N, C-alpha and C positions, 0 to 999 in steps of 0.2 A: 629495774623500771620498764614497763611496756612500752614499747613504740608505735607512735601511729603510721599508719601506712602514708597519710598526706606527707609525712617528714621523712619517708623513706631514702630520700636520695641522701641523706646527711648520714646515713649510716652504710654505704657500698664496702663491702667487703667484711663487715661485722658482724658478730653476731646477735639476733633481737630475739623479743619474744613479742608476739601480736596475738591480741585478744580480738575474737569477732566470733565471725557465722560463716556457714559453708554455702557460698551463694550459688556453685555448680561444681561438678564433678565430671571428670573423663579420664580414661585410663588408656594406655598404650603397652602392654606387654608387661615390663617390670618397672614401669612408670605410672603415679597417679599426677593429674597435674588439678588440683585445686585451686578453686579460685574465691579468696577471703574476702569477705569485706568487714572493717571494722568501725563502719559508720564516718570515717574521715576520706574513706577511697577504697579502691578493689585494687587487687593484687593477686597475681598466679603464682602457687605454693608447688615445687616441684618436688614429689616426694620419689625417694630411689628405693627400690626393694634391696638392693647391695649396702644402702646406708642406714635404713634402719630396722632391716630384719623381717624375716619373712613373716612373721606372728604380726606386728603393727601393720606392715603391708597390707595383709589380709584384713585385719580390722578397718583399716581405711580406707579398703573396697566397698564394706559395707555402710559408712557415713552417709545420711541423707542429708537434701536441699534442709539450709537454715539451723542444722547442727551448730550449738555453740561450742566453740573449742579454744585453745590457746595453742599457738603453733611458735616452735623455735626452729630457727635456722638461719643461715647466713645470706643476707643480702648480694646479688648479683647483678649487675650491670647489663642490661639487652636490649639493644635497640629494637627488636620485634617487638617487644613485651608492651603493651597499654601502660603509659607512664612511665616506659625504660628501664624499667628494673624487677627480678623475680625473687623470688625465696628459695634457697635450697634446704628442704627440711631435714630437721634430723631429729624433732620427735613433735607429737600430737598427744593432746589430753583433751579429752571431751569433758565440756562442760554441764551442757543439758543437750538431750536428746532431742530430734525430730522425727515424727511419724507421719508420712502422707501428706506432707507441706502441700496446700492445694491450689496455690499460684506455681505452675511448672513453665517451664521455659518454652512456651508455646501462646498462640494466641488464645485471647480471652474476653470476652464483651463487657461493655464498660458497667452494666449491670451487676455483674458475676464480681469484677474488681471491685466496685463501691460496696457492695457488701463486705468484702473483706479491705477494705482502705487500713484499717490497722495493721495488715501484713502487706499489702500492696504498696505502702511507702518506704519500703526495705527496696524495693528495684533499684537499680541503677539511675533510670531515666527519672521518678519520683523524687528519689535523693537529690538529682540535679535539680531539679525544679524548687526545692523547698530550699535548697542552700542558694540558689540566684534570688528567692524569695527573702532570706536572712540579710542578704548583701542590699537589696532595695531598700529594707527596713533599716539599716546600719547605714545606709548612704545619705536615708531621709532625714534621718536623726543629725546626722553630723554637718547636712547643708544647715539647718535651720541653727543650731548649737552654735557654729562659726560664724553666724550674722546677726547675734544677739536676741533670738529668740528664745522665750521663756515655755519650757514645757509646764502648761498647766491643765490639770485631768479637767474633765467635767463630768457630769452625773451620767450613768447609764440608765438609771430608773430617771424619769421626767414627768412633769404634772399635766403637760402638753406638748403638742406637735410644733416641728418646725412648718411644715406645709401641709398643714391638715391633716385628721387623724384616719381616713382612709385607707393607710398603709402603714397602721400601726399595730404591734402587739400589745394589746393591754393584758396586765399582771396585776393582780389581786394583792394588794396592800395592807395586810393586816384589816381586820374587822371589815368594813363595809368600803374601804378607799380602795381606787382603783389607779394605778398610774401605769406606764407606758414606756416600754424598752427604747432608748433613743435612736432617732434617726439620723442624729446631726450632736455632735457640740456646739455649734455656731453660735447659737443665741447667747450660751455661757461664755463662747471666748470672747466675743465682744464686751461682755464685763470684763474678764480679764485683760483685754487688752486695755479698757479704759484704767486698768490700775495700773498695768507692766509694759504697756507701748505695742512691744511686740512679743505674740506667745503662738504658742501651738500646742493642739490636741491630737493624741495620737490612742486610738482604741477600735472597740470593736463597735457597730451600727446593726441596727436593724430592719428591714422593710420588709411590709407584710403585702409584698406584690404577689399578683399569683401569674407570674412569669417562668414561663420555662425556658427562656432562651438561652444561648451558650454564655451571654454577657451578663445575667443574674444568677444572683446568689439571696438567700432570705438574712443571712448574717455574715459580714466582710468588716474588713479593717479600713479606717479611713485617718488619713492627717489631714489635720484642718488649721493652717494659719491664718489669723489673723491681724490688722496691721491698725493703729489709731494713727491719725492723718496721713491716709494713703487715698488716692482713687483710683479709677479703673486702670489706669497707665501701670500703674505702682502694681497692681494686684497682676496683672499679664505679664510683666517683667519677673516677681519673684516666680510665677508657677512656670514660665521657659527656664528660666534659669533652675529650678528644682529639677524637670525633666531629663534636660541637658546633662545636669551633673550626675544624676542617677543610671542612666545610660551610659555614660563616661566611665565611672566606677565599675559598673556590671562588666564591660567589654573588658576592661584594666585587668580584673580581679577574679571572674568567673570565666573566663575562655573556656577551660577544662567542661564546665557543665555544659556550656554553651555548644560546645565541640558533641559533647554526651546526646545533647538534643537534637544534634542536625540543623542548627539553627544557621541560616545564612544571615551572617553578622552587616552585611554590605550596607543595608539601608540604616541599619543601626549606627552604624560608622561614619554616616554623611550627616547625621543631626548638629544642627548648628542654630544659635540663637542671632537675631531676632526670628521668631519663626513666621512663616507666613500668615496673613490676616486677610479676614473678610468678615464683612458685615452680613446680619442673618438677610437684611434686604437684598445683597449679591447672591447669598447662596442660595435665598430661594428663586431668582432669576435663573441662576446656573442649573438647577437641578431642574425645571422644567424646560429649558432648555434642550436637557438631556431627555426629555420626555418620561419624566418620572411625574406622578399624578400628586405634586405637593402644592400646596398653597400657602399665601401668606398667614399667618397668625397659628399653624398647626406645629407641634414640636417634631423633631427629626425621628425616623425612627431606624432601625436597623440599615436598611439599604439606603438611605438618605444619607446618613453618616458615613457608607461605605464609599457613595459615590461621590463625595464630598472629598474626603480622603484621597480617592484616586485622582482629585486634578491638581495635586501636589505633593513635592516630591521631600516629606517631612512631616511633620506634626501640623496641623494649621489652629489658628484661634479664631473662632468665629464669635462676633460680639453683637450686641443690641440687639438680643432675644425680644420678645413683645411680654411686657407688663404681665398680660392675662396667661400665660403660662408661665411665667416664674413666679416663685413664692413673695408673700406679703413683704418682705423687710428688703427689696430693691430697690434704689434709688431711680427715680426715673429720668429720661432726659430730659433737659432744660428746653422746654417749647414742644417736646413730643412728648408727652406724659405715658403714650401708647409702647414705649419703647423702653428698654429696661438699662441699666448700667451694668451688663452681665455679659460672661466669657465663658466658652467652652472650650475646651482644647481635644479636638480630635486625633486620634494616633494613627499614624499611616498604616497602610497594609491592611485594611479592613478592621481594625480593632475597635472604633468607634472612642465615644467619650472616655477620656481619663482623669477631665479636671473638668469642675464646674463652680462659677464662683462670679464675684462681681463686688460692685461698692454699693453698700447698706445706705439704708435709707436714715438719716441723721437728724431730721426735723419731726419734734413730735408730734404737730398734726397731723401732716401727710402719714407720719406711721399711724397715728390712731385710726385714721380714716381707712386704711388698708386693713387693719385688725377687722374693724366692723364688716369691711365690703366683704372679706375673706369668712363673716360668720364664726368667729374664733371668741371663745369667752375672755372677756376683757380683764378680769379678776386675775385669770393666769397667765397675763403678759402683763401686770404693773411693775412688776421688778424690772422688765425689758424697756418699757415706757422711762424708767426710773434715768436709765443711760441718758435719755433725750431730756428728761428735766434739767439734770446735774452737769452742765459742762461737756456738751456735746460737739461731737468733731465728724469732718469726714474719716471714714475709714472704710477698710473691706478685707476682703479674702476669699479662699476658696477650700474646696473639697478635692483630695485624691485617692480614688481607690486603689488600694494599694495589689488587689486580687488580678484589676485590669491591666494594672503596669506590668507585673508577673507575667501573664498572659501574652499580654504584648513581645516584651522581652525577651520570653522563653519560646515564642509561635506556638502557641496552646491554642486548641480549636475550642477550649471550653475553660470556664472559670475552674470548674470542681477540681481540676490538679493544681490549681494556684494556691490552694490552703491546705492545710494537713487534713482537717476532718470536713468536709463541705456541706452545709446547709440548704436545701433546696426546696421546691414545692413539696415535692413528695417524698423527700429524704432528710431524715433527723438520726438515724443511725449507721455507721455505728458511733 
């Protein structure tokens, strides 16, 4: 049976077979140093002419980057080696040749790399990011599953929008019908919560925003929990617990990957609940005091979110956004209808919003008024209104963007590295 590099410590002094690819090669006289990767990790394989013979040694000297091969050898501990182990090679078998691999060990521009994203993800850095992404997703599922939440899938094709149709991708749906790629599973999650109590959906979502900032993708993954019999404080507590749990899990299990990325984890290690909290009113005053051109009623831009996050040593929960800039389904504050029972959680270090949510409108008449005020087609929301006709209860939830969390935890400059194949305003390939 083949051995995986991530398990190599278990085989010290033993003969093993590795199956993988040649990431890099250098030679020194009668020794080849072959950097082998197998998807689980990287290891240096040391090939001596005296062990394998002149012919095999000469053949190995012509192996090119990303040649796929099997390598037989003995595992040897070496404190100087990355990972603490090397492989003394006894034989190599080429599985598939590789000629003129385009991504060489030198600097390449982002467009060059994105055009070859299917190959770029083979690099040590990109593998580290995607392994952190896997850990984030695994941690999210465990967090909700261990708290009695039920995974309830929601449609990707929807007949209407959660937040208006200006940022929706229309799709031809048989004959003359038009549907849309979902912005969010939230509305359907509310129905699921009325049936199952505590639910979450987890899947791809789509936003047709013509944005080219480092914080936007047109296709991204989002986890969306929803709870019956919950208010804004319940939503915030759940969100804080999720973020803290995910960060702690990655720090515990993905230290090697964070090291590969050169991530300073000191700020992550300090994260504790409850997070700092500030109202939108207070945030607006703080921003103006800093000299930013921000007026009450506007939504936060990236500079505003960055400035706010710099005021706190960790994530911050901003509550009470103006109702006019939030979706129609947010519950207004009692006695102050211009303010919604909403929350955004901003990540520190300038990474901006990672969670948005709040308490939903549970009153039928108020919800109907909001639907009409937003000029949404009532017929498309009759089923949603039914949730208020038949046993309405206080309820709430949020959405957390996976790529934004991965980018923050990994210290990435752009979301495009936080997903295997990014979709952006001017990029839908490969």
